[in-house]
Structures are given as structure tokens and as C-alpha cells.
BADREN-518829 format. One record per residue (C-alpha): x, y, z. Coordinates in Angstrom, 3 decimals, always signed. Example, Ala and Ser with C-alpha at 12.3 -4.5 7.8 and 13.67 -1.06 7.14 Angstrom:
BEGIN
<lokol <+12.300, -4.500, +7.800>>
<lokol <+13.670, -1.060, +7.140>>
END
This chain:
BEGIN
<lokol <+28.585, -5.923, +9.282>>
<lokol <+26.041, -8.297, +8.343>>
<lokol <+25.004, -8.207, +12.070>>
<lokol <+24.949, -4.422, +12.046>>
<lokol <+23.164, -4.294, +8.720>>
<lokol <+20.400, -6.513, +10.297>>
<lokol <+20.029, -4.753, +13.542>>
<lokol <+19.881, -1.700, +11.520>>
<lokol <+17.150, -2.751, +9.265>>
<lokol <+15.146, -4.373, +12.024>>
<lokol <+14.957, -1.392, +14.263>>
<lokol <+14.372, +1.123, +11.450>>
<lokol <+10.945, -1.102, +10.410>>
<lokol <+10.210, -1.241, +14.311>>
<lokol <+10.375, +2.641, +14.048>>
<lokol <+8.381, +2.805, +10.776>>
<lokol <+5.413, +0.593, +12.406>>
<lokol <+5.254, +2.748, +15.252>>
<lokol <+4.982, +5.812, +13.153>>
<lokol <+2.072, +4.270, +11.215>>
<lokol <+0.460, +2.933, +14.656>>
<lokol <+0.968, +6.381, +16.195>>
<lokol <-0.752, +8.155, +13.353>>
<lokol <-3.378, +5.527, +13.329>>
<lokol <-3.730, +6.393, +17.426>>
<lokol <-4.480, +9.947, +16.586>>
<lokol <-7.050, +9.177, +14.068>>
<lokol <-8.830, +6.890, +16.660>>
<lokol <-8.850, +9.423, +19.498>>
<lokol <-9.900, +12.485, +17.099>>
<lokol <-12.239, +11.102, +14.973>>
<lokol <-13.372, +7.492, +16.734>>
<lokol <-13.467, +9.299, +20.127>>
<lokol <-11.643, +6.357, +21.729>>
<lokol <-9.774, +6.675, +25.185>>
<lokol <-6.450, +5.630, +25.848>>
<lokol <-7.434, +4.151, +28.947>>
<lokol <-10.028, +1.966, +26.483>>
<lokol <-7.796, +1.300, +23.734>>
<lokol <-4.279, +0.261, +25.264>>
<lokol <-5.281, -2.543, +27.813>>
<lokol <-7.365, -4.141, +24.763>>
<lokol <-4.182, -3.320, +22.406>>
<lokol <-1.833, -4.867, +24.592>>
<lokol <-3.865, -7.890, +25.477>>
<lokol <-4.807, -8.951, +21.877>>
<lokol <-1.086, -8.500, +20.866>>
<lokol <-0.099, -10.486, +23.705>>
<lokol <-2.343, -13.338, +23.203>>
<lokol <-1.219, -13.672, +19.386>>
<lokol <+2.380, -13.570, +20.533>>
<lokol <+2.187, -16.274, +23.373>>
<lokol <-0.161, -18.621, +21.150>>
<lokol <+2.571, -18.299, +18.503>>
<lokol <+5.299, -19.320, +20.941>>
<lokol <+3.585, -21.801, +23.047>>
<lokol <+2.578, -23.544, +19.255>>
<lokol <+6.241, -23.396, +18.264>>
<lokol <+8.240, -23.877, +21.503>>
<lokol <+5.962, -25.579, +23.852>>
<lokol <+4.667, -24.726, +27.463>>
<lokol <+8.103, -25.657, +29.306>>
<lokol <+10.219, -23.109, +27.093>>
<lokol <+7.648, -20.488, +27.152>>
<lokol <+7.208, -20.536, +31.139>>
<lokol <+11.088, -20.670, +31.404>>
<lokol <+11.519, -16.918, +32.235>>
<lokol <+9.449, -17.264, +35.398>>
<lokol <+11.401, -20.094, +36.833>>
<lokol <+14.424, -18.094, +37.709>>
<lokol <+14.453, -15.250, +40.277>>
<lokol <+16.423, -12.843, +38.368>>
<lokol <+14.861, -13.420, +35.143>>
<lokol <+11.407, -13.186, +36.866>>
<lokol <+12.516, -9.731, +38.437>>
<lokol <+13.855, -8.379, +34.793>>
<lokol <+10.979, -9.586, +32.995>>
<lokol <+8.512, -7.786, +35.282>>
<lokol <+10.785, -4.668, +35.034>>
<lokol <+10.772, -4.888, +31.356>>
<lokol <+7.018, -5.721, +30.663>>
<lokol <+5.522, -3.425, +33.110>>
<lokol <+7.827, -0.165, +33.885>>
<lokol <+9.033, -0.677, +30.300>>
<lokol <+7.064, -1.688, +27.365>>
<lokol <+3.714, -1.509, +28.970>>
<lokol <+4.000, +1.649, +30.437>>
<lokol <+5.523, +3.252, +27.659>>
<lokol <+2.653, +2.367, +25.432>>
<lokol <+0.148, +3.735, +27.686>>
<lokol <+1.785, +7.127, +28.410>>
<lokol <+2.785, +7.626, +24.657>>
<lokol <-0.972, +7.319, +23.768>>
<lokol <-2.348, +9.196, +26.602>>
<lokol <+0.080, +11.809, +25.519>>
<lokol <-1.327, +11.704, +22.074>>
<lokol <-4.541, +12.044, +23.567>>
<lokol <-4.040, +14.842, +26.082>>
<lokol <-1.992, +16.939, +22.959>>
<lokol <-1.111, +15.535, +19.572>>
<lokol <+1.061, +12.889, +18.348>>
<lokol <+3.760, +15.607, +17.400>>
<lokol <+3.983, +16.377, +21.010>>
<lokol <+4.065, +12.910, +21.977>>
<lokol <+6.891, +12.043, +19.770>>
<lokol <+9.140, +15.050, +20.713>>
<lokol <+8.614, +14.148, +24.494>>
<lokol <+9.417, +10.267, +23.594>>
<lokol <+12.535, +10.876, +21.903>>
<lokol <+14.060, +12.609, +24.936>>
<lokol <+14.929, +8.765, +25.659>>
<lokol <+18.237, +8.782, +23.749>>
<lokol <+19.600, +11.483, +26.078>>
<lokol <+18.677, +9.324, +29.142>>
<lokol <+20.211, +6.168, +27.622>>
<lokol <+23.398, +7.893, +26.570>>
<lokol <+23.943, +9.212, +30.158>>
<lokol <+23.139, +5.766, +31.564>>
<lokol <+25.838, +4.391, +29.280>>
<lokol <+28.232, +6.751, +30.124>>
<lokol <+27.834, +6.552, +33.993>>
<lokol <+27.727, +2.374, +33.541>>
<lokol <+31.160, +2.413, +31.565>>
<lokol <+32.323, +5.521, +33.447>>
<lokol <+33.485, +7.195, +30.477>>
<lokol <+32.524, +10.923, +28.966>>
<lokol <+30.238, +10.914, +25.733>>
<lokol <+32.216, +10.982, +22.489>>
<lokol <+32.047, +13.613, +20.113>>
<lokol <+29.859, +11.579, +17.281>>
<lokol <+27.532, +10.536, +20.179>>
<lokol <+26.694, +13.947, +21.588>>
<lokol <+26.460, +15.366, +17.804>>
<lokol <+24.276, +12.256, +16.664>>
<lokol <+21.920, +12.925, +19.268>>
<lokol <+21.754, +16.564, +18.853>>
<lokol <+20.895, +16.165, +15.289>>
<lokol <+18.220, +13.513, +16.103>>
<lokol <+16.329, +15.397, +18.603>>
<lokol <+16.679, +18.638, +16.473>>
<lokol <+15.234, +16.580, +13.351>>
<lokol <+12.341, +15.403, +15.301>>
<lokol <+11.705, +18.814, +16.596>>
<lokol <+11.668, +20.144, +13.056>>
<lokol <+9.463, +17.546, +11.759>>
<lokol <+6.856, +17.762, +14.331>>
<lokol <+6.720, +21.489, +14.803>>
<lokol <+7.556, +22.710, +11.067>>
<lokol <+10.121, +25.095, +12.749>>
<lokol <+7.513, +27.327, +14.566>>
<lokol <+8.573, +26.475, +18.177>>
<lokol <+6.420, +29.219, +19.569>>
<lokol <+3.109, +27.260, +18.701>>
<lokol <+4.453, +24.274, +20.521>>
<lokol <+1.676, +24.451, +23.580>>
<lokol <+2.254, +21.664, +25.808>>
<lokol <-0.149, +20.976, +28.795>>
<lokol <+1.103, +20.159, +32.003>>
<lokol <-0.065, +16.864, +32.127>>
<lokol <+1.032, +15.871, +28.642>>
<lokol <+4.623, +17.190, +29.443>>
<lokol <+4.553, +14.937, +32.639>>
<lokol <+3.219, +11.726, +30.713>>
<lokol <+5.600, +12.344, +27.554>>
<lokol <+8.834, +12.391, +30.012>>
<lokol <+7.424, +9.313, +31.961>>
<lokol <+7.169, +7.794, +28.398>>
<lokol <+10.747, +8.654, +27.683>>
<lokol <+11.928, +7.052, +30.889>>
<lokol <+10.343, +3.882, +30.087>>
<lokol <+11.627, +3.849, +26.652>>
<lokol <+14.769, +3.873, +28.074>>
<lokol <+13.896, +1.304, +30.627>>
<lokol <+12.882, -1.298, +27.635>>
<lokol <+16.095, -0.603, +25.873>>
<lokol <+18.513, -1.328, +28.649>>
<lokol <+16.790, -3.853, +31.044>>
<lokol <+16.529, -6.774, +28.783>>
<lokol <+20.148, -7.325, +27.648>>
<lokol <+20.589, -10.499, +29.469>>
<lokol <+16.875, -11.566, +29.137>>
<lokol <+17.308, -11.196, +25.284>>
<lokol <+20.249, -13.659, +25.193>>
<lokol <+18.565, -16.187, +27.105>>
<lokol <+14.917, -16.011, +25.390>>
<lokol <+13.398, -15.267, +22.211>>
<lokol <+12.167, -11.844, +21.432>>
<lokol <+8.814, -12.902, +20.700>>
<lokol <+8.248, -14.761, +23.997>>
<lokol <+9.457, -11.649, +25.948>>
<lokol <+7.461, -9.286, +24.106>>
<lokol <+4.272, -11.493, +24.570>>
<lokol <+4.678, -11.484, +28.133>>
<lokol <+5.290, -7.888, +28.288>>
<lokol <+1.917, -7.217, +26.666>>
<lokol <-0.007, -9.723, +28.675>>
<lokol <+1.261, -8.660, +31.789>>
<lokol <+0.421, -4.687, +30.848>>
<lokol <-2.880, -5.567, +29.402>>
<lokol <-3.941, -7.409, +32.675>>
<lokol <-2.497, -4.579, +34.928>>
<lokol <-4.359, -1.770, +32.992>>
<lokol <-7.579, -3.830, +32.921>>
<lokol <-7.354, -3.720, +36.909>>
<lokol <-6.479, -0.256, +37.187>>
<lokol <-9.068, +1.141, +34.392>>
<lokol <-11.694, -1.108, +34.159>>
<lokol <-12.313, -0.388, +30.445>>
<lokol <-15.270, -2.535, +30.363>>
<lokol <-17.063, +0.218, +32.275>>
<lokol <-16.524, +2.840, +29.440>>
<lokol <-19.804, +1.623, +27.272>>
<lokol <-17.847, +2.407, +23.923>>
<lokol <-18.858, +0.781, +21.110>>
<lokol <-16.261, +0.846, +18.041>>
<lokol <-17.567, +1.876, +14.405>>
<lokol <-16.390, -0.337, +11.620>>
<lokol <-13.402, +2.040, +11.194>>
<lokol <-12.871, +1.707, +14.989>>
<lokol <-12.434, -2.140, +14.597>>
<lokol <-10.225, -1.682, +11.623>>
<lokol <-7.965, +1.031, +13.527>>
<lokol <-7.901, -1.334, +16.532>>
<lokol <-6.679, -4.169, +14.483>>
<lokol <-4.106, -2.058, +12.796>>
<lokol <-2.531, -0.670, +16.025>>
<lokol <-2.326, -4.387, +17.392>>
<lokol <-0.789, -6.000, +14.464>>
<lokol <+1.233, -3.215, +13.118>>
<lokol <+2.121, -1.257, +16.523>>
<lokol <+2.822, -4.324, +18.656>>
<lokol <+2.916, -7.714, +16.973>>
<lokol <+5.193, -6.340, +14.558>>
<lokol <+6.887, -3.113, +15.707>>
<lokol <+8.406, -4.419, +19.108>>
<lokol <+9.649, -7.683, +17.730>>
<lokol <+11.446, -5.863, +15.160>>
<lokol <+12.844, -3.113, +17.140>>
<lokol <+14.020, -5.344, +19.980>>
<lokol <+15.510, -7.930, +17.645>>
<lokol <+17.429, -5.210, +15.942>>
<lokol <+18.519, -3.730, +19.471>>
<lokol <+19.855, -7.327, +19.946>>
<lokol <+22.258, -7.080, +17.209>>
<lokol <+23.228, -3.371, +17.483>>
<lokol <+22.984, -2.536, +21.302>>
<lokol <+20.720, +0.117, +22.919>>
<lokol <+22.462, +3.303, +22.138>>
<lokol <+22.103, +2.506, +18.423>>
<lokol <+18.928, +1.140, +18.464>>
<lokol <+17.138, +4.019, +19.986>>
<lokol <+18.616, +6.493, +17.577>>
<lokol <+17.750, +4.296, +14.332>>
<lokol <+14.141, +4.072, +15.983>>
<lokol <+14.044, +7.952, +14.913>>
<lokol <+12.257, +6.482, +11.871>>
<lokol <+9.093, +6.799, +13.708>>
<lokol <+8.617, +10.469, +13.290>>
<lokol <+9.973, +10.190, +9.689>>
<lokol <+7.357, +7.817, +8.906>>
<lokol <+4.549, +9.824, +10.671>>
<lokol <+5.703, +12.827, +8.589>>
<lokol <+5.448, +11.023, +5.472>>
<lokol <+1.970, +9.676, +6.199>>
<lokol <+0.686, +13.063, +7.413>>
<lokol <+1.964, +14.636, +4.387>>
<lokol <+0.700, +12.072, +1.631>>
<lokol <-2.518, +10.787, +3.310>>
<lokol <-3.654, +13.578, +5.907>>
<lokol <-2.902, +16.587, +3.685>>
<lokol <-0.293, +18.200, +5.934>>
<lokol <+2.008, +20.623, +4.563>>
<lokol <+5.505, +19.747, +3.841>>
<lokol <+7.711, +22.774, +4.394>>
<lokol <+11.268, +23.714, +4.098>>
<lokol <+11.657, +23.247, +7.828>>
<lokol <+10.345, +19.621, +7.271>>
<lokol <+13.377, +19.167, +4.828>>
<lokol <+15.796, +20.293, +7.239>>
<lokol <+14.476, +17.798, +9.696>>
<lokol <+15.047, +14.936, +7.243>>
<lokol <+18.507, +15.818, +6.673>>
<lokol <+19.191, +16.058, +10.259>>
<lokol <+17.916, +12.869, +10.741>>
<lokol <+20.254, +11.458, +7.705>>
<lokol <+23.237, +13.112, +9.339>>
<lokol <+22.309, +11.461, +12.429>>
<lokol <+22.368, +7.909, +10.949>>
<lokol <+25.778, +8.747, +9.212>>
<lokol <+27.479, +9.715, +12.482>>
<lokol <+26.306, +6.734, +14.553>>
<lokol <+27.440, +4.555, +11.215>>
<lokol <+30.946, +5.885, +11.481>>
<lokol <+33.195, +3.141, +12.519>>
<lokol <+35.103, +4.144, +15.730>>
<lokol <+38.876, +3.746, +15.658>>
<lokol <+40.596, +2.412, +18.358>>
END
């Protein structure tokens, strides 16, 4: 029970950090006129350097380079770091830039369905009733929170739809792939390598130094916020939680992200809190209850 409680708290904290980071990202795109192709490589690079510096100082060079010495670990780390963590970060922020944070959240949160289907295929079983119900309530709650119940006004550009679906796939990957890696290596080390790899890849692809963009003071504050809160804190919290409770429950507890974003929008950005939002929060609460019910043998 202590392990389950610890995992639940950590994944909830990770989701809350992502919610705050996503809100800041929307501010940077809308008001500071940043580009996701400029922001994400810098964000990943700074976060990766911070985490790896801590790991090297704490554990030494030999232990930190250990994942690269084994063929299977190296393969899983590349998939986890590039196709999972890094690509999900870029496509999430790109979806926000192309549309809104609400659209990005809705599309990203399709990932529980993908994880559940993968789990059922892997274990050769049909979804249990509480799992199906929990996912339905979770997706419904997120939709209500991000649209205020007015689904007709949700206009999704084709490009945003594509990047959002890709993001959901990538979120599923980094919840599923690192199962064996997390048993062998510290979470912070895996996150550090993932961020550095992603940053290097995006620097090569997007050439952010050619954008000639100079942030304002608020821009620098925003960058520091998304690096520290959205990367250095969010991913280790979330992945440590997944290590305790598994990917199926972890991804559902991660719905604290849209809840946090809704609270920030209401209290700090002046967004209206409607009865649809209340139903969304209630739906999220029901989802948490469903996945917390102990299954009988």
C-alpha cells in the first residue's frame, strides 16, 4: 500500500508539473512569440545537462555510462529517449503552437487507450470493466475541462491533429518501453540521457541558432520555468511513480495535468469556470476511484 501511495503521489505531482509547464508554454508562444522548434531543443538540452551533471557527481562516470555498454539497454534507451520522451515533448508543444493547449491536452490524453490496448494484447486478455470505465471517464473529463462542454467550437487543424496523435503514441512509448531500464538504472539518469539525445537530434534537425530570436526578461523566466518544472521535476516524478504502480495506472493518474491547467487558467489567466468544468473534475475523480479499487482474485 505504501508503494502504491508513493506511486500515486509521484505521478500526480508529475502531471501537475506538466500542467503548469504547458500553460507557460502557451504564454511563451502567444505573448513572447517563441517557436517550438527553437524552445524545445534548448529546453531539453538544459534539463538534460542539469540531470546528467547531478548523476555524474553522485554516481560517477562508470555507472552513468553503464546503459550504453549493453546492446539491449542501448536499444531501449534510444527508443525511450528519442521516440518516447523527446518526440512527445516536441509534438506536444508543436500542437499547442499550432492550436491551443486545450487541443494539445485532449489529443495527448488519447494515450491511455493505446496503452490499455497494448496491455491487453501483451497479456492476451480482454479489458476489465473498471479499466474501460476509468478510461471513458478520464477522456470525458479532459474533454469537458478543455472545451467547457462546447464540442462544436473545437476546431482542430489537420497539422495539429497529426502532431497531437503522434504525441499520444510517443507518450505510450515512454510509459511502456522503459520497464526493464527502470529496474536496472535510476530514473534521473534515464531522463538525463533522453533529454540530451533529444536536444542533440532537434538541434541538428531544426538549427535553432538560425532563428535570430532574443528572449525578453519574461521569456528567460519562462524558459527557466519549463526547464525546471516541466523537465527536471515532471519527468522524474512521473517515471518514478510509473515504476511503483505500472504504466496503466500511471498514465491515468497523469490526468492531473489538465486539472492543473484548468485551475491555472481560472485563477491566474481569468478563464471562466463553468458547470461543464465541474463535471469534468467530477469525472476525473470518478476515474481515480475506479483505478484505486482493489481487484478481487
